[in-house]
DOSEDO-622636 format. One record per residue (C-alpha): x negated, y negated, z. Coordinates in Angstrom, 2 decimals. Each point is the difference from the previous one (the first is absolute). Layout:
REM residues N
@xx X, yy Y, zz Z
...
REM end
This chain:
REM residues 211
@xx -76.16, yy -11.52, zz 14.97
@xx 3.34, yy -0.94, zz -1.20
@xx 2.72, yy 2.83, zz -0.67
@xx 1.28, yy 0.68, zz -3.72
@xx 3.10, yy -2.13, zz -0.57
@xx 1.68, yy 3.50, zz -0.87
@xx -1.13, yy 1.73, zz 2.78
@xx 2.35, yy 0.88, zz 3.03
@xx -0.18, yy -2.71, zz 2.56
@xx -0.52, yy 0.74, zz 3.48
@xx 2.96, yy -0.37, zz 2.58
@xx -0.73, yy -2.42, zz 2.66
@xx 2.24, yy -1.10, zz 3.29
@xx 1.67, yy -2.87, zz -2.91
@xx 1.08, yy 2.20, zz -2.52
@xx -1.63, yy 3.07, zz 1.10
@xx 1.19, yy 3.85, zz -0.31
@xx 2.21, yy -0.85, zz 3.27
@xx 1.95, yy -2.47, zz -1.54
@xx 0.22, yy 1.31, zz -3.45
@xx 1.78, yy 3.19, zz 1.49
@xx 2.10, yy -2.39, zz 2.51
@xx 1.42, yy -1.69, zz -3.22
@xx 0.78, yy 3.58, zz -1.51
@xx 2.14, yy 1.08, zz 2.76
@xx 1.75, yy -3.18, zz -0.10
@xx 0.66, yy 0.26, zz -3.57
@xx 1.23, yy 3.83, zz 0.71
@xx 2.28, yy -0.99, zz 2.76
@xx 1.67, yy -2.84, zz -2.35
@xx 0.35, yy 2.34, zz -2.55
@xx 1.50, yy 2.73, zz 2.22
@xx 2.42, yy -2.84, zz 1.35
@xx 0.77, yy -1.31, zz -3.62
@xx 0.95, yy 3.94, zz -1.00
@xx 2.13, yy 0.71, zz 3.15
@xx 1.70, yy -3.33, zz -0.88
@xx 0.88, yy 0.72, zz -3.73
@xx 0.92, yy 3.38, zz 1.42
@xx 2.51, yy -1.67, zz 2.02
@xx 1.53, yy -2.46, zz -2.12
@xx 0.31, yy 2.95, zz -2.76
@xx 1.94, yy 2.31, zz 2.49
@xx 1.88, yy -2.88, zz 0.80
@xx 1.09, yy -1.17, zz -3.84
@xx 0.63, yy 3.76, zz -0.82
@xx 2.26, yy 0.27, zz 2.99
@xx 1.70, yy -3.07, zz -0.48
@xx 0.60, yy 0.80, zz -3.92
@xx 1.04, yy 3.48, zz 0.83
@xx 2.86, yy -1.15, zz 2.71
@xx 1.25, yy -2.44, zz -2.72
@xx 0.56, yy 2.87, zz -2.29
@xx 1.62, yy 1.91, zz 2.53
@xx 2.14, yy -2.57, zz 0.84
@xx 0.69, yy -1.02, zz -3.21
@xx 1.21, yy 3.46, zz -1.02
@xx 2.21, yy 0.29, zz 3.13
@xx 1.61, yy -3.71, zz -0.96
@xx 0.67, yy 0.99, zz -3.64
@xx 1.01, yy 3.60, zz 0.77
@xx 2.54, yy -1.00, zz 2.51
@xx 1.57, yy -2.55, zz -2.51
@xx -0.95, yy -3.15, zz 2.25
@xx -1.50, yy -1.90, zz -3.37
@xx 2.30, yy -1.53, zz -2.50
@xx 1.48, yy 2.53, zz -2.58
@xx 0.02, yy -0.63, zz -3.48
@xx 3.56, yy -0.59, zz -1.69
@xx 1.84, yy -0.65, zz 3.65
@xx 2.63, yy -2.62, zz -0.83
@xx 1.12, yy -0.97, zz -3.46
@xx -0.27, yy -3.34, zz -2.37
@xx 1.44, yy -1.13, zz -3.15
@xx -1.78, yy 1.18, zz -3.25
@xx -3.43, yy -1.32, zz -0.56
@xx -1.60, yy -1.41, zz -3.61
@xx -3.30, yy 1.19, zz 0.39
@xx -1.01, yy -0.23, zz -4.02
@xx 1.01, yy -1.54, zz -2.92
@xx -1.42, yy 3.22, zz -1.86
@xx -2.13, yy 2.74, zz 1.11
@xx -2.06, yy 1.93, zz -2.79
@xx -1.12, yy 3.38, zz -0.07
@xx -2.77, yy 0.32, zz 2.48
@xx 0.77, yy -3.28, zz 1.75
@xx 0.67, yy -0.37, zz 3.88
@xx 1.42, yy -2.62, zz 2.06
@xx -0.20, yy -0.59, zz 3.77
@xx 2.83, yy -1.28, zz 2.00
@xx 1.85, yy -0.22, zz 3.44
@xx 3.45, yy 1.66, zz 0.13
@xx 2.05, yy 0.18, zz 1.76
@xx -1.38, yy -2.21, zz 2.80
@xx -3.04, yy -2.07, zz -0.26
@xx -1.85, yy 2.81, zz 2.24
@xx 0.70, yy 2.69, zz -2.66
@xx -2.73, yy -0.16, zz -2.72
@xx 0.74, yy 1.88, zz -3.23
@xx -0.76, yy 0.76, zz -3.47
@xx 1.69, yy 0.41, zz -3.02
@xx -2.18, yy 2.03, zz -2.74
@xx 0.76, yy 0.76, zz -3.48
@xx -1.38, yy 3.29, zz -0.98
@xx -1.89, yy 0.57, zz -3.03
@xx 3.13, yy 1.62, zz -1.63
@xx 2.15, yy -2.74, zz 0.77
@xx 1.56, yy 1.48, zz 3.23
@xx 0.73, yy -2.91, zz 2.82
@xx -0.69, yy 0.99, zz 3.54
@xx -0.13, yy -1.79, zz 3.43
@xx -1.86, yy 0.45, zz 3.65
@xx -0.67, yy -1.13, zz 2.97
@xx -3.51, yy -0.80, zz -0.04
@xx -0.60, yy 0.62, zz 3.69
@xx -1.74, yy 3.44, zz 0.42
@xx 1.96, yy 2.44, zz 2.09
@xx -2.82, yy 1.28, zz 1.91
@xx -1.31, yy -3.49, zz 2.34
@xx 1.80, yy -2.47, zz -2.00
@xx -3.17, yy -1.03, zz -2.46
@xx 0.53, yy -2.06, zz -3.29
@xx 0.93, yy 2.87, zz -2.80
@xx -1.49, yy -0.97, zz -3.99
@xx 0.66, yy 1.51, zz -2.92
@xx -3.06, yy 1.23, zz -1.86
@xx 1.44, yy 0.05, zz -3.49
@xx -3.22, yy 1.83, zz -1.33
@xx 0.44, yy 3.40, zz 1.96
@xx 1.97, yy 2.72, zz -2.20
@xx 2.85, yy -0.74, zz -2.44
@xx 1.77, yy -2.05, zz 2.15
@xx -2.62, yy -1.59, zz 2.68
@xx 0.59, yy 0.61, zz 3.30
@xx 0.65, yy -1.84, zz 3.36
@xx -2.78, yy 0.23, zz 2.24
@xx -0.42, yy -1.59, zz 3.49
@xx -3.92, yy -1.03, zz 0.77
@xx 0.21, yy 0.39, zz 3.55
@xx -0.13, yy 3.64, zz 0.77
@xx 0.06, yy 1.38, zz -4.05
@xx 3.85, yy 0.42, zz -0.17
@xx 1.23, yy 1.12, zz -3.19
@xx 3.75, yy -0.28, zz -1.11
@xx 1.48, yy 1.21, zz -3.82
@xx 1.26, yy -3.48, zz -2.06
@xx 2.64, yy 1.50, zz -1.58
@xx 1.73, yy 1.80, zz 3.29
@xx -1.95, yy -2.01, zz 3.24
@xx -0.45, yy 3.44, zz 1.18
@xx -3.50, yy 0.73, zz 1.97
@xx -2.56, yy 1.27, zz -1.83
@xx -3.13, yy 0.00, zz 2.06
@xx -1.37, yy -1.58, zz 3.12
@xx 1.60, yy 0.12, zz 3.63
@xx 3.29, yy -1.94, zz -0.97
@xx 3.26, yy 2.16, zz 1.12
@xx 2.75, yy -1.61, zz -1.82
@xx 0.29, yy -0.85, zz -3.69
@xx 0.32, yy -3.55, zz -0.34
@xx 3.09, yy -2.15, zz 0.31
@xx 1.66, yy -0.74, zz -3.23
@xx 1.66, yy -3.40, zz -1.54
@xx 2.45, yy 0.44, zz -2.61
@xx -0.49, yy -2.00, zz -2.96
@xx 2.01, yy -1.17, zz -2.95
@xx -0.42, yy -1.45, zz -3.19
@xx 2.70, yy -2.24, zz -1.36
@xx 0.25, yy -0.63, zz -3.90
@xx -2.34, yy -2.79, zz 0.08
@xx -2.70, yy 2.08, zz 0.93
@xx -0.26, yy -1.40, zz 3.28
@xx -0.97, yy 2.07, zz 3.01
@xx 1.78, yy 0.17, zz 3.14
@xx 0.00, yy 1.67, zz 3.45
@xx 3.62, yy 0.83, zz 1.14
@xx -0.45, yy 2.36, zz 2.85
@xx -2.05, yy 2.27, zz 2.59
@xx -0.55, yy 3.70, zz 0.33
@xx -1.61, yy 1.04, zz 3.13
@xx -2.64, yy 2.68, zz 0.12
@xx 1.55, yy 3.22, zz 0.05
@xx 3.57, yy -1.26, zz -0.64
@xx 2.14, yy 1.15, zz -2.81
@xx 0.34, yy -2.61, zz -2.93
@xx 3.86, yy -0.80, zz -0.17
@xx -0.46, yy 0.06, zz 3.79
@xx -2.56, yy -2.86, zz -0.04
@xx 1.66, yy -1.74, zz -3.07
@xx 3.50, yy -0.24, zz 1.64
@xx -1.20, yy -1.06, zz 3.47
@xx -2.05, yy -3.24, zz -1.75
@xx 1.46, yy -1.08, zz -3.10
@xx 1.74, yy -3.40, zz 0.44
@xx 1.24, yy -0.42, zz -4.00
@xx 3.56, yy 0.99, zz -0.18
@xx -0.75, yy 0.93, zz -3.96
@xx -2.85, yy 2.27, zz 1.01
@xx 1.69, yy 1.42, zz 3.00
@xx 2.80, yy 1.21, zz -2.59
@xx -2.60, yy 1.04, zz -2.27
@xx -1.35, yy 2.33, zz 2.47
@xx 3.43, yy 1.44, zz 1.09
@xx -0.67, yy -0.11, zz 3.17
@xx 2.59, yy 1.96, zz 2.05
@xx 1.06, yy -2.66, zz 2.87
@xx -1.34, yy -3.36, zz -1.85
@xx 1.73, yy -0.38, zz -3.24
@xx 1.60, yy -3.58, zz 0.83
@xx -3.71, yy -0.85, zz 0.87
@xx 0.50, yy -0.61, zz 4.01
REM end
C-alpha cells in the first residue's frame, strides 16, 4: 500500500534519520564557525577604528597636523560680490587652508577656516539654523557660532580660526589675513597682512611700513 504523498516519509540508509542528523550537525558547525569569524572580524574592525581615533586625536593635540593660518599670503579675491545669506569657499592663505566667507543675513561679512578643530573634518554652513545659521561639522556633530566662530556644541576643543575679510568699493570680497584659534584679532591681522595700505589701516605697532 502506497503512503500518502503528504505523510512523513521513513528514513532509510540512503536518506534516513542518521543522514538527516548528520546534515543538521554539519550545518550547526558551519553556523558556529561563521559566527565566530564574524565576531573576530567585528572586534578587529572595532579595535582598528578605535586605535585610529586615538592616534588621530594624539596627532592633532600634539600639533603635528597643519594649522590653519601658518604663513601669510597676498590678498585673495574670493567673490565679485557676496549678498546677504550667501557664502563662498576658497583656499587661503595656502592651498591646504580650506576656508569660507559668509555674508550673514544682516550684512556682516565673516570668514573662517572650514577645518574642524576636533579631528580636521570639513565644516559646513547651515543657513537655516537660527538667525545667523551655524557652522557644523557632520563627522562628530561639532557646532560653531557663525558670528564669532566659538564652539556651541559637540567635541571641538577650540573656536575656528578666522580669515580676515575685506570688501572694496566695487563690492568685491577679499581674504587679507588670518587669525589663529584663540589669537587676538589685531595680533593675527598684524602677523599676516601683506598689503601696506591694510597694515597702515590696521595700525599695526611694528608694521606701519608694511615690512
